[in-house]
N, C-alpha and C positions, 0 to 999 in steps of 0.2 A: 562483563556485566550485561545483563539482558534488559531490554526495555519493557517495562511493565505496561500492559494495556488495560485501560479502564473500561473499554467497551467490548462487548462480545462480538464475534463475527456476525451473529444474527442482527444485532443492533446496527452494525456498520452497513450490512446489506440492505436493511430496511431504510436507513437514512439515504443511501445512494439511490435506492428505488424511488423514494419520495422526490428527490431532486430531479431525477429523470422524468418522472410523471408530471411534475409541476413546472418543468423548465419552460414550456411554451406560455405559461401564464405570467411570466416575468420578462422584463426587458433584456436581462442578461443572465448568464450562468451564476455570476456572483450574487445577483439579487435573489435568485432562487435559493442559493446556499444561505444567504443572510436570513431568509424567512424561515428556513427549516432548522438550522443549527441550534437556535435557542430551545426549540421543542425537543431536540435530542439531548441537549445538555453538553454539547461540545462547542469548541470554537469554530468560527467560520473557516479559518485556514485548515483546521483538521478535517472538516467535512469536505472542503474543496480537494484536499489531498486524496481522500478516499474516492471521490468522484473521478479524479484524474487516474488513479490506480486502476479503478474499474474499467475506465475507457481504454487504458493500455492493455489490460487483460483481455478485453473483448476485441482488440484489434482496431479500435476506433481512433486511437492516438498512437503516435510513434513512441517507442521506448521499450525497455526490457520488462517483460511480463513477470508476474510474481513467481511463476514456476521456473522461469529462466534464472531469476535472481536467486532462488533457493538452490538451484543446480550449481550456479557459479560459487555460492558460498561453500557448498559441500566439496566442490573441486578444489577450492582454495585451501580448505582445511586438510584435504588429502595431500596436496602438494607440500604444505607446511610440515605435516607429519613425515612424509617421505624424505624431505630435506633433513629433518632431525635424525632420522634413521641413517641416512647417508653420512652425516657428520659423525655419528657414533661408530659406524663401520670403518671410517677413515682412521680412527684412533688406534 
């Protein structure tokens, strides 16, 4: 089952950009997120997750980037398929 996204990548990028631009006008990152999330129509936690993901992708935060995450998923699918094929060949 796939996760359905309500917001387009463009909206996400714009929201993250707004948080980055207005970060210094607020006492904390959370305060900036709280001021922008209602304007976008998403929850504060969702917007904070987008900001953190963007920071990770930019190398500003430790973690697995989106590209690395997709590569790992593809490799896991391939391993799963190869294991299935090996099981069939053993029969």
